[in-house]
Steps between C-alpha positions, in 0.01 A plus 500: 500500500707217647709291263307213343668160493559344160352175632177680588470652152565164336254323730210687338540292185497813286788602273736754654746723316852548633699803384877541520638784712839650415466854636273683741311633198419143395353422842296821503373426150386151593313631802337779298405266216354242736295767675371631165398151391357407839703180506766334716855455374838364599808723512800286420869578533738279305853399583607704197335809649677440830828468310426833327471659844845382601387165636322663793140382530400712800450850345287389205305254713429767763387752238279248322348386829423860596328560167294182537390587852395850395292371210125447495550188288580155644870459418739216579881497497691228311871432446546374146747280308722443800801280430699601808422309819626802694242724332228239557582507871477882502134486398368419846657813649349740244124438503488279191212256499638289218811413302559353157807277540657442160717189475401439137858535374610201706483137383159358585604298805686798647206728419265269694733475797568876525135592448376250758741646754388855410134399541568336836682813622225731369214302650663497842480880487151532354619593151332386177750357248483499121740309276556446128510196274571535129713763338301823469797691361559854388626466145287525191345165416645317801175427680311441176690178428275205595791304643560750781144510629394354831389136498187437715622169643838649590323801652282277720803305622698820557227655716465178700876475553555866594175595681490842331190720519492609135672407177618727218473310172626546144197512268605747230573832672848647535666758721595846366255509207427859394223406255187307594528223244533182707266210430445270796439127500158496666458123475826460692382750762183295551701178524734658756202627701358148512836346593627748757322566833645851548442832319672545163708811434551668163832683470572735210143627473600839358519336159160329522194669338192561714290228339781248545523599867126457548512156337801401710320599819196306386722198440656519847763772539472672839803730546585723204843669507555831320828694493622616161171671412551744788858571392389553141239755608743673735782528248273619219373791710848598617639484147213705357527762775874547460470513123253785539719694740868407515571774756308325780718381787239453776410127499162576655397659172532178301447245775150635566360409155707179505340396829154584365565292188598202715190542717281510188670180379431327831134603492466387138630151579276471806192614310575272204405186692174644624360582156 
């Protein structure tokens, strides 16, 4: 089917999962998992993934777009955690419907200025723009420190000053978690929902248990990002396969079960919020 726009998925008011794409197998797994669950999803390519592919966005974007268009599930294409203005500007030429522009490492005033300019540029080209306020982090314990969580009043001012379409907030999840042990601050999520007039985004959702995800969605989270969980499933299958047969050299032999494991992970996350 035709590509779905991120803005259209978010306009339904329902929570939407976004899954990171690093390889073609990731994209195929997301499409297969979404079809199995009968749910829409967002395929997102990060700046780190582009860097892994030699800094060239076009091949991975083209492959991911082709997978999305061939799928029976409604799938959108999103460019994630973009710090480079050059990469942001490449989004419009490669069928992306949305971009997450990440200026969170900058001092606050510079973050606001850069993000407002990114939003202005994106909106002139019909792109939906997400940004981040609060340090979500990727080190153990980083995002679980109360002092680094997103303040509702600051979030409201930030959205007003930047005109972004969605806001990723720090509420207790963390990137790169391989165990689902995160505890979210649901009262803070509710306060952010009441303060901010745009959809809230939860990064680092691989480490969040199903019940915590359901509560977070009930409290106001609308875009749920998952990346590490797919990589964990993929790597576990490859490692197990090669441990069983160390003579294998054909990557199709171990990438097939790895892709299936990722698709099963996608379907499990999608089904978790409907139970």
